[in-house]
N, C-alpha and C positions, 0 to 999 in steps of 0.2 A: 924530059921527067918526069919523077912521079906525082901528082899532084892527090892532096887527104881531101876528103870531104867528112865536115862530123855533120850528127845531126841529133836528134832528142832533147834539145832542153827545154826548156820551159820556167813555170810559175810552179809548185807544186807546195802541200803545208809542212808544217813543220814536220817530221815521223812518217811521208810520202816516198812513192818512190820513182825512180827517173830512169830508166836508161840512154845510155850516149852513146852512138858511134861511129866510130871512124872506120868509113872506105879509103881506102885506094888505086889506084891505078897501075899497081904493080904487085909481084909477089912480095909480104912483108920481109924482112928478118925479125925486127925490135919495134917494138912499140912504146912509146908511153904516154900519158896523159896528167898533165899538168892542166892547173887553175889559176888563174890572177886573181885576185878579189880589190876593191878598189881599197889606191893607196898602201897594198902592200907588193910584192914581190911575189913573183913568181914559183910555184911551187912544185916538185914532181908527187902526183899523190897516189898514182900507180903502173906496174908498168908491164910488162912482158916478154922473155926470151923468143929468141926461134921456135926453143924446144922447147916451150907452152907454160915456161915456168914463171910461175906472177910474185910481184913485189910488194908491197903497202908503205905507205906511209903511216907511222903509228894513230895519228888525225881519223885514220878511213879504215885502219884494218879491223874486222866484224862485219865492217858497212856494205864496204864495196867489194867486188868481184869486176875482176878483169878478164877475157876470156877473146880468146882468135877461133874465130874461122875462114883456114885457112882457102877453103874451093872461094871464099865469095871475097878471100883479102879485105878482111874483114877487123876491125878489134871495137869487142863494146866495152862499156864500163856501164856494170848497175851498180847504182845506187838506191839504197835502203837504208829507210832511219833516220831520216834528213833534219839536218839542221838548219838554222837561220846563218849559222857564221861556216856551214858548209856554202856561202853564195857567192861563184865568183864567174867569169869566162871559164871555161873549159877549153883545151888545145890538146890533140894530139898530134904528138910527136914521131916520125918514125924515120927507121932505115932500112927505105927498098929497093928494091930491082925492078926494072923494066926492057923488054928491048936491047936485051943486055949488061946492061948500065946499071951499075950501084950506087944511090943517090944516099948520103946522112945527111944526116937533120934536114930535115921536112917539114915544116911543120902548116897544120892547116886553118882556118878561117877564124875557132873559135865559133860557140854557144854557149849562149849566157844558160845556168842556171840560176833561179830566185827561189831561195824558200820562205815563205813566212811564217813564223812566229806564231 
């Protein structure tokens, strides 16, 4: 089964930057970054297609950049100009393949991003 391992979360001041990584144990077709703030529903932040086309939620456009390194089976989320409202647990979600099997809707364990004002 495909596993996703996230890293890069932490505490940062408003206006700062963080880069999240999500490494998959197989080849990635599609990957999205989601976040869930306390008391709120999980929301899609950005996703990237197998062809490398990115899409962003309006709330992060111009501040976040999603990218992928196919050689490393890793997708990144560069987050700049962070705001306190970006505070959340960030999850990656992927469709990926390993050992000839394709897996959909695979989730990482989540990484906490805290932005202080």
